[in-house]
N, C-alpha and C positions, 0 to 999 in steps of 0.2 A: 558516430555516437553509439555507445553500448550501455545497456542497462542489464545488470546481472542480479536477479533476485534469488534469494536462498532463505532457508530457515523453516520451511514447511515441514510437515510430518503428521504422524498420527498421535492424537492426544485424547484423553478422556474428557467427558463433560466436566466443566469447572476448571480445567487445566489452562496452562498458559503457553504461548509461543512468542518468540520475537523474530520477525521477518527483517531481513536486510536487503538492501539494493545498492550495489556498487555501480557508480556511474563514471564513465570515462569518455574521452573524446569531445568534451564540451566543458565550458566554465560552469560547473555544477552550482557554485555559490550564487550565480546570477538568476537561477531559475526556480520558480515554484515547482513543487512536486506533489504527486498524489499516489494513492493506492486505490485500486479497483479490485473487484472480485467477480468471478463467474462460476456459478454453480452449474452442474450438468443440465443441459436443456434450457438454460435461462440466459438472459442477456447479461452483458458485463455491466456491473453496477458500481457506482462511486462508493468508496468507503471513507476516505479521509484525504485532506490536502494540507499542505504547509507552505507558507510563503518563503521566499528566498533566504530571508534572514532568520527564519524559525520563530518569529514573534507572533504570528497569527496562524491558527489552525482551524480546520473545518472538519466536521464529522457528519456522516449519515446518522439518522436517528438510531439505526441498528447498532452503531458503534459507540455512541455517546456513553461515557461512564465506564466503558470496558476496554476500549482501545486507545492507545496513545501514539500519535505520530511524532517523530522527531528527526533531526538530521545533524550530521557532523560535517560541516563545510571544510574542515581541515583534512578529512579523509575521503570526501566525496561519497558519503554513505547516507542513505535514507533508511529509517527504521519504522517498524510498526510493532509496538508491544500490544499483544492481545491477551487479555485476562478473562476469566469467567467464560470460557468458550462453551458454545452450545452446538448441538448437531446442525442447526441452521446456519452456522458459520462455515460449514464444509463447502469448499470452493477452491478454484485456482486463483491465487492472488497475484496481481500484476502491479508493478510499479510503473509510473509514467511521468514524463517530463512535460510540463505545462507551457504552452506558448501563447495563450490568450483565448478569450471567450469565457464561457462558464466553466467553473470547476467540475460541475456534475456531468458534463458532456464529453464523451469519448473523443469527439472530433477536435477538442481543444488540445489534444495530446498527440503530437506527431511521432514521438518516440516511446517505445514500450519495452519492458523486460519480457523475458520468455515465460514468466509465471512460475509460481511455486505452489504445490498442492498442500492444502491444509485439510485434514480429515479429523472430524470430531466424533468420537464414538459415544453412544448413549450408555 
């Protein structure tokens, strides 16, 4: 199983980025997926999750109203559209494949992407 995240970069406050995560080696359309992020010196935190069919989404309070998670099961790609970015959003963003348990817990995700760095300048 491989998860390849991309789309990070440097953006100014108020800007937007779209992260992508290409998944291979597994039946992507059968699995719920999520995004986490980890700021320097901090724990890895839940950002958003989406069910296998894309019909239900979940967001951390910090992401609600600004971030949108989506997926394309025909291309095996997970997305995270991030708008109105703030310096506090600066982190390495990870995509992860969910296999059960709670969406908010890293232990529920046996497979992770390598991370993509998002830096928001003030």
